[in-house]
N, C-alpha and C positions, 0 to 999 in steps of 0.2 A: 379522470382525476388530473388536475392541473399541477404539474411538477416543475419546480425550479431546479436548475443545476448550475453550480458555480465552481469553476475549476476544470478546464478542459485540456489537461495535460495528457501524458501517455496513457494514463488509466481513465481519467474522467471523460475524455472525448468519446472513446468507443462505448463507455457505459451509458452516456447520454444518448448516443445514437441507438443503442439497444432499446432504451425506453421509448424513443420515437417509433422505432419499428414495431414495438408491441402495442402501439396505439395510444400512448399517453400524450397529453398536451404538454409539451416540454418547452420552457423558456430558459435560455442559457445566458450566462455572462462570464467573460474572461477578459484579461488584458491583452490576450493574443487574438487579434482580429481574424487571422486565418483560421484559427480553431473554431471561432464562432461561425464563420462562413461555412465550414465543413458541416457543422451540425444543422445549420439553417438549410443548407442544400439537401440534407437528408430528410427535412420536414419539420425541424424545430423552429422556434421563434427566438428573435433577438431581444435580449434585455439590455438596458443601458447602464445598470448599476445593480448592486445587491439589493438596495431598497426597492428598485423597480421590479426585480424578479420576485421579491417577497410579496409585493402588493398584488401581483398577478397570479399567485399560485397558492395552493393549500399546504404543500410540503416543500421545503427547500433542502436540497442535497448539496453538501460541500465536499470537494475532493481536492485538497490543497497540500503543500509540502510539509508544513510543520505547525506547531501550536501558535506561534506569533502570526502566521498567515491566516489561520482560522479566526483568531481573535480580531484581527484587522477586518476581515471580511464580515464578521458579525457586528462589531461595535464602533467602527469609525464612521465619520460623516458619510451619508448616503450608503451606509452598510445595511446588511440584512435586517438587523434589529429595528431600524427606523421604518421598515415597511411591514413589520409583523403585526398581527392582531391576535388577541387571546384565542387559544384553541388550535393555532397552527402548530406545525412540527418542523424542527430542524433535524436532519440526519447528517451527521458529520462522518464521512467515510474516509477521512484522512487518517494517517498513522501518526498520532501525536501522544504527548504525555498524558497518562491517566489522570494526573493531578489537574491538568488543564481541562480535560473533559468534564471532571466533576465541577470545576468552577463554572464552566459554560452552562452545564445543566442547572446548577443552582441559580445563576443569574437570570437565565431565560425563564425559569419556573417562577421565581420570586418577583422579578421586576416586570415581566412581560406576559405571564401566564401562558407560556409557550412550552411545548414538550421538546425534549432533546434526547436523541439516541447517538451514542458513539458506535460506529459500525465499520471499523477498518476491514480491509480485505487482504487475501493472499491468493496469488495465482499469476501475478505479473501481467504484462501486456497481452500475451496470448489468451489468458483467462478473461481479461477485460473485453477483448474482442469477441470471444466465443460465448461470453455470458456464463462462465463456469467458475468464477472466483469463489473462494470460501469467505463468507461474511460472518464476522464475530461481533456480536451486538451486546452493548451494555445499556441498561435503562429500564423503564417500566414495562411490565408484561402487557398491559393494555395497549400501549403505544406500539410495541413490537408486533402484537397480533394484528393491529390495524394496517400496518405497512409491510407485513411479511411478504405478501404476494408481490408488492412493488420491488422489494429487495431481490426476490427470486427471479425477476426478469434480468437482473444484472449478475446474479450468482447462481452457482450450482447448489449451494446450501446457505442457509441463514440460521444461526444458532444464537439464542439468547443465553449468554453465559453468566449473567449476574446483573447487579445494579449499575448505576452510572460509573463509568471508568473501566468496567470489567472487560468491555470489548477491546480497549487498548492495552490492558494488561495481557490479554490473550494474544494480541498481535505482537507484543514485545516478546512473549514466550516463543511464538512462531518464528520471529526474526532471529532470535538467539539460536534456535535449532537449525535454521536454514544456513546461517553464517558458519557455524561450526561444522555442519554437514558438508558444505562446499569445500571448506578447508581440509577436512578429513579425506574427501574424495580426491582432491588435488594432490595432497601429500602421498596418498597411496599410489596414484598414477605415476608420480615422480619416482617412487621406489621401483615400480615395475619397469619404467623406462630405463633407469640406471642399471637394472638387472637384465637388460636386453629382452624384456617381454613387452609385447605391444600392449599399451594401455587400453586400446579399444577392444582387444581380445579379452583382457581382464574384465572390462565392463560387461561384455556379453556373457562371460562365465559366471559372474556373481550377481547380476542384476535381479535374478529370480530368487536369490537366497536372502538370508537375514540382513545382509548389508544393503540390499536394494532399497530404493526410496524414490519418491517423486522428484526430489532434488537431484539425485543421481541421473534419473532418466532425462530430466529437462536440461540439465547443465552439461552433461558429458558431451553431447553432440557439439555444443558451442566450444567447449574446450578443445576437442579433437580438430575442429575446423579453424581454431584460432579466431573465431568470430565473436567479438566482445561488444558488438553494438547493443545498446540497451533495449531491453526489457526492463530491468530494474537497476538503476544506477548505483555505483559504489557510494556516491555522496549521500544518497538517500538511505542506504543501509548504515552508513556511519551515523546519520541522524537517529535512526531507530535504535542502534546499539547504545548511543549516548543516552537516550531516554531510558533504556533498559538498565544501564549502569547507574544512572541517577536514581531511578526508582529503587533499585536494589540497595543503594546506600541509604536512602530515606527510611527503608523498612528493615535495615540491618540484615540483608541477604548477601552472601558471598557469591560472586559470579566470575570465577577465574577463567573459564573457557571463553566466556563472552569477552572478557578483557583481552585475552590473547587474539581472538578474532578481530577485535577492534584495532589492535596494533597492526595486524596484517592489512586491514583496509586503509589505515592511516598511511602505511608505506606506499600503497598504490596511489593514494592522493598525492603524496610527496613526489611521485614520479609522473604526475600529470594525468593519471588514469581515472580521476574521480567521475568523469562523465561516461565511463564504460560500464558494461553490465557487471554485476557482482561476481559472475563466473570468472572474471579477470583475476580473482583470487589465485587462480592457477598460475598467473604470471609471477606472483610472488615466489611460489615454489620452483618455478622454472629458473628464476633469477638466482635464488640461493643455492640451487643444486646444479646450475650451469647445464641445463638440458631443456629441450623443447619437447612438448607433449604431442605436437602435430607430426604426422608421418611425412 
C-alpha cells in the first residue's frame, strides 16, 4: 500500500518511520527539511507538497498541530485536495476540534468523493516511537475496517468510537482526564513534601492501588527528576483543553475541572514554560507551595 504522511513533528516522524519499517511505501512532506531527511534515510520517499503526496499514494495521513493547520494542508494551493482522486482516503491523526473534523469529512465526501477518518492518538512521544499509542477513530465502518491494520502499525489499539468527529470528541475526553490527573498527582505530591514524606515513596506505595494510573506512572518519574523536556508540550495541551471548553460551551456541558486545569497551564505559559512537557504542571504546585518535589 502506498501511504502519504504529512506532518513530521514529535509524533508524526516516528509514526511515519514505523510505517516504513513495516514495509509500507511511504511518501512524506513537512516544512522541516531535517524531519523529511530522517524519514527518507529510514527508507521513506520525499514529497514536494501535499498535492504531490496525494497524487502518489492511496491514503494520506496528516499529523498536524490544530484545526487551521489541517485545513491549510488539505485545501490551500498545492494542498492535499488538489492531488486527490475519488475513492482515496484521508486519515487525520491530529488532535483538533470535532466540529472541524465533521466539516472536513463533509467537504471531502461531497466535493471530492474522498473518505475521511479522524483518528487522534494518545500515548505521547514514547508511544509514537514504540508504536503503542491508543488510536480513537471517528468515521465510516467500511473505511475503518479497510485501514485498521495500517493504524495498528502505529498504535497498540485502534477503536472506532462513532461517526465523523467522534474520534476527536474521545481525544478531548482523554486530554481532560490527563490534565486533571497530572494536576491531582502534583498537588498530592506537594502535600506529601510539605508533610516531610518523600513523594517518591508515596508514589511507590499507592501506584498499585485505586489512585494508580498510566498518567501517574509515566509522569511521576519526570516530576521527581525535574525533567520537563517534551513528550507532550504544555502549549499543545492548552490547545486541546481550549477545544474541549469550546465544545462544552457549544453543547451546554459544564466542565469546571477542565477550566481549572486550563488556568494552571496558562500560568505555566505566562512563565515561559509552554514548550515544556505537560508534567511541568508540577512546577505550578511547587511555586504556590514554595517547595521542590525533587530530592
